[in-house]
C-alpha positions as CSV (number, residue, x, y, z in Angstrom):
1,M,136.7,95.1,117.4
2,K,134.3,95.1,115.0
3,K,130.8,96.5,115.2
4,I,127.7,95.4,114.6
5,L,124.2,97.2,114.3
6,I,120.9,94.6,114.6
7,I,117.6,97.1,113.9
8,G,114.9,95.3,115.0
9,G,114.4,92.7,118.4
10,G,112.0,90.2,117.1
11,F,113.3,86.6,117.0
12,G,115.5,87.2,113.8
13,G,116.8,90.3,115.9
14,C,117.7,88.3,118.7
15,A,119.0,84.9,117.2
16,C,121.6,87.0,115.3
17,A,122.6,88.9,118.5
18,H,122.7,85.6,119.9
19,T,124.7,83.6,117.6
20,L,127.2,86.9,116.9
21,S,128.0,87.3,120.7
22,M,128.7,83.7,120.9
23,L,132.0,84.6,119.1
24,E,133.1,86.7,121.3
25,K,134.8,89.1,119.3
26,F,132.6,92.0,118.0
27,D,130.7,94.9,119.7
28,I,126.7,94.4,119.0
29,T,124.1,96.9,119.4
30,L,120.2,95.8,118.9
31,V,117.7,98.8,118.5
32,E,114.2,98.4,118.9
33,R,111.4,100.8,118.5
34,S,108.6,99.5,120.9
35,G,109.5,98.5,124.2
36,E,110.2,95.3,124.6
37,L,111.8,92.4,122.8
38,G,110.2,89.6,120.8
39,A,107.5,91.2,119.0
40,G,104.9,88.8,117.7
41,V,106.4,85.6,119.4
42,R,106.5,87.4,122.8
43,T,104.3,85.8,125.3
44,N,101.7,88.1,127.0
45,F,99.3,87.7,129.9
46,W,95.7,88.2,129.8
47,G,94.0,87.2,133.6
48,G,97.1,85.0,133.9
49,H,96.7,83.3,130.6
50,P,99.6,83.3,128.5
51,Y,99.0,83.8,124.8
52,T,101.0,85.5,121.6
53,Y,99.7,87.4,118.8
54,G,98.6,84.1,116.9
55,P,100.1,80.8,117.4
56,R,103.6,80.8,117.7
57,H,104.5,76.9,117.9
58,F,107.9,75.6,116.6
59,L,107.7,73.8,113.4
60,T,111.0,72.6,111.7
61,K,112.0,69.4,109.4
62,D,115.8,70.1,110.5
63,K,116.9,68.2,114.0
64,K,119.5,70.7,114.4
65,L,117.6,73.9,114.6
66,Y,115.3,71.7,117.1
67,D,118.3,70.9,119.2
68,F,119.8,74.3,119.1
69,L,116.4,76.1,120.5
70,D,115.9,73.2,122.7
71,K,119.2,73.3,124.8
72,Y,118.2,77.2,125.4
73,I,114.6,77.2,125.5
74,P,113.3,73.2,126.8
75,L,110.4,72.0,124.3
76,R,108.1,69.8,124.3
77,D,106.1,67.7,121.9
78,C,102.8,68.9,120.4
79,S,103.0,66.9,116.9
80,D,99.5,65.4,117.9
81,H,97.6,68.6,117.0
82,K,94.9,69.1,114.2
83,Y,93.1,71.9,112.5
84,L,89.7,72.1,111.7
85,S,88.2,74.1,109.2
86,Y,84.3,75.3,109.5
87,A,82.1,75.0,106.2
88,E,79.5,77.1,106.6
89,K,77.1,75.6,103.6
90,D,77.4,72.4,105.4
91,D,77.4,73.8,109.1
92,N,80.2,71.3,109.8
93,F,83.7,71.1,110.7
94,Y,86.4,69.2,108.4
95,S,89.9,68.4,108.9
96,M,92.6,70.9,107.5
97,P,94.1,70.4,105.4
98,L,91.3,68.1,103.2
99,S,90.8,64.7,103.4
100,Y,88.9,62.4,101.5
101,D,87.5,60.7,104.5
102,D,85.6,64.3,105.1
103,V,84.3,64.5,101.6
104,E,82.6,60.8,102.3
105,T,80.3,62.8,105.0
106,M,79.5,65.9,102.9
107,P,76.0,66.4,101.4
108,D,77.3,66.9,98.3
109,K,79.6,64.2,97.8
110,E,78.5,63.2,94.3
111,T,79.1,66.5,92.5
112,I,82.8,67.1,94.5
113,Y,83.7,63.4,93.1
114,K,82.3,64.1,89.4
115,E,84.3,67.5,89.2
116,M,87.3,65.9,90.6
117,E,87.3,63.1,88.0
118,E,86.4,65.7,85.3
119,N,89.7,67.5,86.3
120,K,91.7,64.6,85.8
121,L,91.4,65.0,82.3
122,N,92.6,69.0,82.5
123,K,96.4,68.4,81.8
124,A,97.0,72.3,81.3
125,A,99.4,73.7,84.4
126,P,97.3,76.1,86.3
127,K,98.3,79.9,85.9
128,N,97.0,81.0,89.2
129,L,95.9,80.2,92.6
130,E,92.4,79.8,91.9
131,E,93.0,77.5,89.0
132,F,95.2,75.2,91.2
133,W,92.7,74.5,93.9
134,V,90.0,74.1,91.3
135,N,91.9,71.9,89.2
136,S,92.9,70.0,92.3
137,I,89.8,69.4,94.4
138,G,87.6,70.6,91.9
139,S,85.1,74.1,92.0
140,T,82.4,72.8,94.6
141,L,85.0,72.0,97.6
142,Y,87.3,74.8,96.5
143,E,84.0,77.5,96.9
144,K,83.2,75.9,100.2
145,T,86.5,75.3,101.9
146,V,89.4,77.4,100.5
147,K,88.1,80.4,98.1
148,N,87.0,82.8,100.7
149,Y,89.7,82.1,103.3
150,N,92.4,83.1,100.8
151,K,90.7,86.3,99.9
152,K,90.1,87.5,103.6
153,M,93.6,86.2,104.8
154,W,95.3,88.8,102.0
155,M,92.6,91.0,101.8
156,V,92.3,90.2,97.9
157,E,89.1,90.4,95.6
158,D,90.2,87.6,93.6
159,N,93.0,84.5,93.9
160,K,93.5,84.9,90.1
161,V,96.1,87.3,91.5
162,F,98.3,84.6,93.2
163,T,100.2,82.8,90.8
164,S,102.1,81.1,93.3
165,F,100.8,78.3,95.2
166,G,103.0,77.0,97.9
167,F,101.9,79.2,100.6
168,S,98.1,78.3,100.3
169,T,98.6,74.3,100.1
170,K,101.5,73.7,102.7
171,G,101.1,69.7,102.0
172,D,98.6,67.6,99.2
173,P,95.4,69.7,98.5
174,I,93.4,66.9,99.2
175,K,94.6,62.8,100.4
176,K,93.1,60.0,102.0
177,G,93.3,58.9,105.7
178,K,93.1,61.3,108.8
179,R,95.1,64.1,108.6
180,K,97.3,66.3,110.9
181,A,98.9,70.2,110.9
182,F,99.5,70.0,107.2
183,D,101.0,66.5,107.7
184,L,104.4,68.2,108.7
185,E,107.3,66.0,108.3
186,G,109.7,66.6,111.1
187,Y,108.8,68.6,114.7
188,S,106.2,70.4,115.7
189,A,106.9,72.0,119.6
190,Y,106.3,74.7,122.0
191,P,108.3,76.1,125.1
192,I,107.6,74.2,128.3
193,K,107.4,76.9,130.5
194,L,104.5,79.2,130.4
195,N,106.2,82.8,129.5
196,G,107.0,80.8,126.3
197,Y,110.1,82.2,124.1
198,N,110.6,85.3,126.6
199,D,113.8,83.6,128.3
200,Y,115.1,83.2,125.2
201,F,114.8,87.1,124.4
202,D,117.0,88.3,127.4
203,L,119.7,85.1,126.9
204,S,119.9,86.2,123.5
205,T,120.9,89.5,124.1
206,K,122.5,89.0,127.4
207,H,126.1,90.3,126.0
208,V,124.5,92.8,123.6
209,K,123.6,96.5,123.9
210,V,119.8,96.7,123.9
211,L,118.1,100.1,123.3
212,L,114.2,99.7,123.4
213,K,112.1,102.3,122.2
214,T,114.6,103.7,120.0
215,E,114.7,104.4,116.6
216,V,117.5,104.6,113.9
217,K,118.1,106.5,111.2
218,I,120.1,105.9,108.2
219,N,122.4,108.7,107.1
220,D,125.0,106.7,104.4
221,L,123.6,103.0,104.0
222,K,127.0,102.2,102.1
223,K,129.5,103.7,104.6
224,K,126.8,102.5,107.5
225,I,126.9,105.5,109.0
226,V,123.7,106.0,111.1
227,T,121.8,108.5,113.8
228,I,120.7,106.8,117.0
229,N,119.2,109.0,120.0
230,N,121.0,112.2,118.2
231,Q,124.3,110.7,117.8
232,K,125.9,109.8,114.7
233,H,127.2,106.1,114.8
234,E,129.3,103.9,112.0
235,F,129.1,100.1,111.9
236,D,131.3,97.2,110.0
237,Y,127.9,95.3,109.6
238,I,124.3,96.0,109.7
239,I,121.4,93.5,110.3
240,S,118.0,94.5,109.7
241,T,114.6,92.6,110.3
242,I,112.4,95.5,109.2
243,S,111.0,96.2,105.8
244,P,113.8,96.5,103.1
245,D,112.1,99.4,101.7
246,E,111.9,101.3,104.8
247,I,115.8,101.1,105.3
248,L,115.9,102.9,101.7
249,D,112.8,105.1,102.4
250,Y,110.7,104.0,100.0
251,Q,113.0,105.0,97.1
252,L,111.4,102.5,94.6
253,G,107.7,102.3,96.4
254,E,106.1,100.8,99.0
255,L,105.8,97.0,100.0
256,N,102.6,95.9,101.0
257,Y,101.8,94.1,104.0
258,I,98.9,92.2,105.8
259,G,98.3,93.0,109.3
260,R,96.0,91.6,112.0
261,D,93.6,92.8,114.5
262,F,93.4,90.3,117.5
263,L,90.7,89.9,119.9
264,K,91.3,88.0,123.0
265,I,88.2,86.3,124.7
266,V,88.3,84.5,128.0
267,L,85.2,81.7,128.2
268,P,84.0,80.4,131.6
269,M,85.0,76.6,130.7
270,E,87.9,74.8,131.1
271,N,88.6,73.9,127.6
272,C,86.4,74.5,124.5
273,F,87.9,72.7,121.7
274,P,88.2,68.8,121.5
275,D,91.3,67.7,122.7
276,D,93.8,67.2,120.0
277,V,92.1,70.7,118.2
278,Y,94.5,73.6,118.8
279,Y,92.9,76.1,116.2
280,L,90.0,76.5,113.9
281,Y,89.8,78.0,110.4
282,Y,87.0,80.0,108.8
283,P,86.7,79.6,105.4
284,N,83.4,81.8,105.1
285,T,82.2,85.3,104.8
286,E,82.8,85.6,108.6
287,P,85.5,88.6,109.4
288,F,88.3,86.5,111.1
289,T,90.3,83.7,109.8
290,R,90.8,81.9,112.9
291,I,90.5,81.0,116.3
292,V,93.2,79.6,119.1
293,E,92.6,78.1,122.2
294,Y,96.1,78.8,123.5
295,K,96.1,76.5,126.5
296,K,96.6,73.6,123.7
297,F,99.8,74.9,123.4
298,T,100.8,76.4,126.8
299,N,99.2,73.5,128.9
300,Y,98.2,76.5,131.3
301,K,95.9,75.2,134.3
302,S,92.7,77.1,134.7
303,K,89.0,76.6,135.4
304,N,88.6,79.3,132.1
305,T,90.2,79.1,129.1
306,L,91.8,81.8,126.7
307,V,90.9,82.5,122.9
308,G,92.2,84.8,120.1
309,L,90.2,85.5,116.9
310,E,92.4,87.1,114.2
311,I,91.0,89.6,112.1
312,P,92.8,90.2,108.7
313,S,93.6,94.1,108.5
314,K,96.1,97.0,107.8
315,N,97.0,97.1,111.5
316,G,100.7,96.3,111.5
317,K,103.1,94.4,109.2
318,Y,102.7,90.8,110.0
319,Y,103.0,89.1,106.6
320,P,104.4,90.1,103.3
321,L,102.3,89.7,100.4
322,P,103.0,86.4,98.2
323,L,102.4,88.6,94.9
324,E,105.1,87.9,92.4
325,K,105.0,91.9,91.7
326,E,105.5,92.6,95.6
327,Q,108.3,89.9,95.2
328,I,110.1,91.8,92.4
329,L,110.0,95.0,94.2
330,A,111.5,93.1,97.1
331,K,114.1,91.7,95.3
332,K,115.2,95.4,93.8
333,Y,115.3,96.8,97.4
334,H,117.6,93.9,98.3
335,D,119.9,94.3,95.3
336,E,120.3,98.0,96.3
337,M,121.7,96.7,99.9
338,P,125.3,97.1,100.1
339,E,128.3,94.8,101.0
340,N,128.3,93.3,104.7
341,F,124.5,94.2,105.0
342,F,122.2,91.5,106.0
343,S,118.4,91.5,105.7
344,V,116.8,88.7,107.7
345,G,113.7,87.8,109.5
346,R,110.3,87.8,107.6
347,N,109.8,91.1,107.2
348,G,113.6,91.7,106.2
349,S,113.4,89.0,103.7
350,Y,110.0,89.9,102.9
351,R,109.0,86.1,102.8
352,Y,105.6,85.0,104.2
353,S,107.3,81.4,104.7
354,V,110.1,82.9,106.7
355,D,109.5,81.4,110.2
356,I,111.1,80.7,113.8
357,D,113.2,77.8,112.4
358,D,114.1,80.3,109.6
359,C,115.0,83.1,111.7
360,I,117.8,80.4,113.7
361,E,119.2,79.2,110.1
362,Q,119.4,82.9,108.9
363,A,121.0,83.4,112.1
364,I,123.8,80.9,111.7
365,A,124.1,81.9,108.5
366,V,125.1,85.4,108.8
367,A,127.7,84.4,111.7
368,E,129.1,82.0,109.2
369,I,129.4,84.9,106.8
370,I,131.1,87.4,109.3
371,D,133.2,85.3,110.7
372,K,134.0,83.4,107.6
373,K,134.2,80.0,108.9
374,K,131.6,77.3,109.4
375,W,129.9,77.4,112.6
376,E,129.0,74.7,114.7
377,N,128.8,72.0,111.8
378,T,125.5,73.3,110.7
379,I,124.1,73.4,107.6
380,P,126.1,74.2,104.8
381,L,126.7,77.8,104.1
382,E,125.2,77.7,100.0
383,K,122.5,76.2,101.2
384,H,121.4,78.9,103.4
385,R,121.7,80.9,100.2
386,E,119.3,78.5,98.4
387,R,116.5,79.5,100.7
388,N,114.6,82.9,101.3
389,F,117.7,84.8,102.0
390,S,117.8,87.1,99.3
391,S,120.1,89.8,101.2
392,M,122.6,88.2,103.0
393,G,125.7,90.4,103.1
394,K,126.8,90.4,99.2
395,K,130.5,89.2,98.5
């Protein structure tokens, strides 16, 4: 029986354990350095209030991926939710993403419209994130709704360091009408049960040897020889959800991440946000980036409500930096990975855009590649290799 090692027990690692164990032909070991599975997606409780480290709703455009998770963790729709963004300059909340309806209420709307008209004459392609936003909405609107948010989100001094824009826009920069949650065309959902995705972490690893509070030392990556609990083991396949530079002992340099300090606060009121608002963005000079009211996702009933404040920091590896130089370094690491080694998940792929649905898609891709056949009539295998999966068991 072929032996498979999975490094990391977040959603990506658990999803791979699940799809591979369903094939019933592998001896699978999952190693997790913390004391529990699920990482940032795991639901915790404070005073009875369920919460995760940041909002972890399930977003996807693919019904097959939605159906896959809903089969094991029944989901409820939350597509009606909205985000608001507080502009300190105006002392007002506006929709996120931006809408012309909001511009109509702004005290400097004439200046904003004038800048937009002037920018229509600029046909030059933007060279960086700042140019993209200024060209799209003008400098005035950019200054009060976008500039500082991106700078503190990524802990940079200047948005010009970013030469790609998809991670920032998540839809049209501005358009007419009321807008919801980045105008997602697809599914926005959250588990029905108060413990969120936790049951999935248990069922996905039911037929897998799970070692918690355990580290892996790579002895020979090509031969897949590792040390676990002072004993050497040899595997046929390794699936890693941790940063690729860590796998190769930082031989080419260290990849950079942004972490989070997370503050949970219970307020003496049943709800503190408007009915359809799930979280608030703060694009000003305050240290936090957003506040989440978790009841909106969990439907928890209480006379009090829990909110979470997120403050960018170097505490943890939550978000790979969407900088070109970092992506180039990550690709160099992925190119060094041997046959039958897989890098998956947000950190393994070193892609900020990888989310829960991508982890499921990657897990299906890994199962297809290892089993050498199509798996449950899902997405064509070549499509997996087109999207975010930099090191998928080279052939």
